[in-house]
N, C-alpha and C positions, 0 to 999 in steps of 0.2 A: 513233260514236267517231272522232275525227280525230286521227291521231298528231301531236303537237306538235313508248353504245357500249359494260372488264374490267380488272382490275389484276393485276400480277404476284403470284403466290402468295407470294413472298418478302417482299412489302411490306405486305399487308393480310390480316386474317383473312378466310377465305372463307365461303361461304354456309352451311357447317355450324356456324358459331358460334351457340350457343343464344340469344343475346340478339337480340331482334327489331330490325330496322332501322326507320328512320323516313324519311318523305318531307321534302324531295326526295331521291331515291335514284338514283345513277348506276350503271348496269349495262351489260353488253355480252355479245355472243355471237359465236361463230364457227360457221358451218355449212359443214363440209367435205364437199361433195358430190362426185359422180363427174365432173361436167363443170366445176365452178368452186368457188371458196371464197368465201363471203360473210361479211362482217364488219358488225356493227351495234352501235353504242354509243348509248345514250339516257339521258336524265334523266327519271324518272317523277315526276309531281306527285301521283299517286294510283295505285291498282292498274291502271288502264287507260290513263290519259292520259300521253303522253310527248312530248318534243321530241327529235328526232334530233341527236346530237352528231357522229356520223361514220357513213358508210355506204359500203362499198367492195365491189367484186366483182373477185376475182383469177382470170383465166382459166387455171386450172391443171386440166388434164383428167387426174385420177388414174385414172379408169376406162379410159383408153386401152389399157393393156396387161393390166390385171387380168382383164377379162372374156374374154381369149383365152389368156393365159399363166398366170394365177393369182397373179401377183406385181406389186407396184407398181414402176413404172419409176424408175430412179435419177434421171433428170433431172426427172421430175415431183415426186419426193420433195424434191429440192433446191429446186425452185421453191416448193413448199408450205412448207418450213421458212423460206425467205426471207420469204414472205408473212406467216406467223404471227409471225415476229420483228418485222416492221413493225407488225402489229396490236398486239402487246404494247407497243411503244414508244408507239403512239397512246393506248393505255389509260392508260399512265403519265402522258402529257402532259395527258390529259383528267381525271385524278384519279378514274378509275373504280375502285371498290372491289371489285366482285363481277362474276364472269363465268362463263360455261359454254361450253366448246368441244366440239362434237359432230361425229362423222364418220359417214357413212352406208355404203351398200353396198360401195363400192370398198375402203375400209379394213377393214370387218368381214369381207369375203370373201378378202382378200389373205393369202397364206401368210406374208408378211413384215409383216403389219399390226401385230402386237405390237411388232416391232422399230422400226417407223416411229413408233408412239406414244411409245416410250421416247426416240427421237431428238428428237421435238418437245419433250418435257419437258426434255431435256438442253440443246438448242441454242436453243430459243425460250423456255424457261422457262414453258411453258403446259401445263396438264393437258388432254389430249385423250381423249375417250371415244367408242368405237364403239357406236352405239345400234342397237337392233333395228328391224325394219320396223314392229312394233306400237308402239314408242315414237315413231317418226316420225309415225305416224298420230295418236297421242295428242296430241303437241304441235301438230300442224297443226290438229286439232280445237279445241284451246285457243285458237289464234289466230283461227280462223274464228268460233267462238262469241262471241268478244269483239268482233269486227268487225261481225257481223250477227246479229240475233235468229233463232234456229232454231226455238224453240217446242217443242211436243211431237210434231209429225209427223216422220216419218223423211225424211232427205235422203241422196242419194248424194254422198259426198265422195271426190274422186279427187285424189291428190297424186302427180304424175309427176316423178321425178328422172332423173338420168343412168343409174342402175343398177337402179332398181325403180319399180314403181307400187303405191301403197297404195290399195285400194278399200274404202270403209267405208260402213255405214249408220249415221247419227248423228242425234241430236236435240240440244237445248240441254244436256242432262245428261251425254251421253257417247256411246260407241259401242255398237251392238247387234250388229254383225257386221263383221268386217274380214279382208281377205286381202292379203298382200304377194306380188306377182308379180315374178320376176326379168326384167322387161321394160321397163327404162328406156330413154331415148332414145339414150344413148351405147352401151349394151349392144346394142341392136337394130342400130345403125349398124355397130358393129364386127363383130358376128357375121354380119350379112347381106352386108356389103361383102366379107368374107372368102369368103363362099359364092359370090359371082359379081358381077362389075363391071357386067354388062348392066343398064341401068335398068329395063327391063321385067321381068326376072327378079327384080330387087330388090323391085319393088312387089308381085309375086306372092308372094314369100317373106314379105314383111312382112305381107301380108294373111293368110297362113296362120298366122304367129306369133300375131297378135293375135286370131285367131278363138277361141282358148281362153279368153279373158277372159269372165267371167260375172258376173251380178248376181243375188242370191237373190230368189226370189219373196217378196212381203210376206205374212207369216203371217196378218195380220188382213185381207188383201184390200184394204187402203186404198192409193190411189196415192201415189207419192212426192211430197213437198212440192216437190222440185226437184233439180237437178244442180249441184253446186258443184265447181269445179276450181281447183287451186293449182299453182304452179310457174312458173319463168321462161318456159317455152315457151308456156303458155296466155296469159300476159300479152303475149308477143310476137305471138301469133296475133291477139289482140284488137286490138292496135295495127295490124297489117297489115289487119285488117278495117275500119279506119277509126275505131276507138274510141281516143281519146287516153288517155295515162297519166292515172290519176286515183286519188285516195285512197279513194273510195267503192267501190261494187260495180258492175262492168260486166256488162251483160246481152248476151251474145253469141249471136245466133240460130244454131242448128245448120246451117241452110241456108247462112248466110254462111260458116261454118267450112268447109263442103264446097266452096264456091267458092274459098276460100283454098287448100284442099288441091289442087284442080285447077290453080290458078295455080302453086303451088310445084312440082308434079309436072312441069310443062312447062319449068321453068327449071333451068339448071345451077347448080352450087354458086357459081360466080363471078358469075352473073347475080343470084343471091339476095343476094349481098353488094353488088354494084355498083348494081343497079337497085332493090332493095328496102331497101337500107341496113341489112341484118342484120349483126350481128357475125360474125366468121369462125367463132367457136366455137359460134354458134347456127345458122348457115346450113345446116350439114350434118345436124344432129339434129332440126330443127324439123318436117320432114315425117313421120318416124316418130312423133314425139310427137303431131302433129295427128291421125294416123290412129288412135292409141290413144284419144284423147279422143272422136273421132267414133264409133268402135266402141262405146264405153260409152254414148254418147248414144243410139245405136240400141237398145241392150239395155234401156234404161230408158224408151224412148219420150219422150225429152226434146226439147222444141222449142227450148230455149235453155240456155246454160251460164252460170252465175253465177261471175264472177271477182272475188274479194274483195281481191286484191292483197296478200295476206299468205301466209306459209308457215312453214317450220320455224324460221327465225331469230326471227320475231315471237313464235311460240309458246314458244320457249325463254325469251325475255325475260319474257313474262307469267308463265310457270311459275316462273322464278327470283325474280321480284318477289314472287309469292304466297308462296313459301317463306321469303323474307327477312322479310317484314312480319308473317307469322303466326308464332306461337311454337311451331310444330310441329317436333319433332325430325326430322332427316333420315331416320332409320330408320323412324320412324312414317309418314312420307310414302311411303317405298319400300314399306312393307307395304300401304298403301292402293292403290298403283299395281299391285302384284302381284295383289291381290284383284280390282281392276278388270279386269286382263288375263284372269284366270281366268273372271270372269263373261262377258266378251266372247267367250271361246272357247266357253263354254256356250251362249250365245245363237247363236253361229255354227252350232252343231250342234243347235239347237232344243231345248235341255234344258227340263225342266219347272221354270221359275223359282219359281213359287208353292210347289211341293213342296219345292224346295231350301231356300227361306227358312223353311218350316215345320220342316224337319229341323234347320236351324241354330238355330231357336228352342228346339226340344226339347233339342239338344246343350248349349246355353247353360244351360238349366234343370238338366240333369243335372250339368253342371260345378259349378254353385252348390251343389246339394244334396249332392254327394259330395266337397266340398272337403276335409273332414276325412280322407278316405281317400286321395285322390290327391295332396294337398299341393302342387298346382300354383299358380302365381302369377297375378295379374291380367294380366300380359303374355301368358300362354298363352291367356287368354280372349278376346283381341282379335279374332281372325279371325272368329269367329261374330258378334261384336258389329258388326264392320264390315259384314258381309254383311247384317245386319238393319238397318243404318242407325242403330245406337245408338252412344253414346259414353260412357255412364255407367259409373263404376267398380262393382265388386262392392258390393252394398248392405251398409252397416254394420249390425251387429246381427242379421244373418240367422242363423237357427238352422241350422248346418251339417248337422244330422241330419234336417232336413225332407225 
């Protein structure tokens, strides 16, 4: 698939409207990360094909103070409000009707995060939601599974942001195991720089920090299909390694990544900007990020890292379009997402899935047979049906006394 921007809530009905949308469909998203805010607006011709209407990156580092003080910095919040106000104007100009704005670890961890979300609503006119690490992993998987076929074998999927890294085992259908670590590139930079300015000590501390990362052993003994990494840092690393920006999937050899790490470690911040052409807000965080990616490659014995050039913002768009064009109620979708998260937790702790599905089948049967006694509705029956992969309503004409 080759990719070919959100409207103010006061002007258009939002994605919770029950009437399904039709193509062409204009949507947009805001991904408010810890190191930058990204905006993407697009027009979709079908569920996966789109043309970009606008794409911007605003270098607002919200995580700068949060990971040390626990609160969002006033100046960073001011800059973020200004950026989102501009994105809202662009959506209006582009006649974008639907959007979703999400914030990750910096906002969800900040003591004044709720206050900041209210300010965004009041001053920029946009609804911002702080999402969990598991939701980050879910939308990234959506983007990756749309960009490249994953099949039935398990892949290691790593999404590294400024405040956290999400590590998952996935296939085409979803996630089987996932962990979110408070080990993003900005967080590592802030915490380790605070601990000591000596470069050698910084590198030793960094190595100690990332040593806690782990990848689960495959229960079936089968090797991983591969290692996929997303995020602005891995894309910048691939470019430093000599791979040009591309729409497809970049295959980055791990040995080449190690050579880039050695190069970065020898250069000062200013040299990384002047000699390598890195952005100022990328030059300081790229080495911690590179070491996290390399550590995980070693844990899963990967020879190369696949870089699909998609991330949270693309996943949010695909998810939003799917919600709009299907006639599924928002609460219905949320219920399925909660169930999928529960199953993912079960798989993480190696629960007996076959047994759990059998129990769900028996519970559904008991529900149907005892309907005249419990008086519950079809809505109450949904959870077990979802787990069983069914969608049918309660059978009409069933003898409740069976």
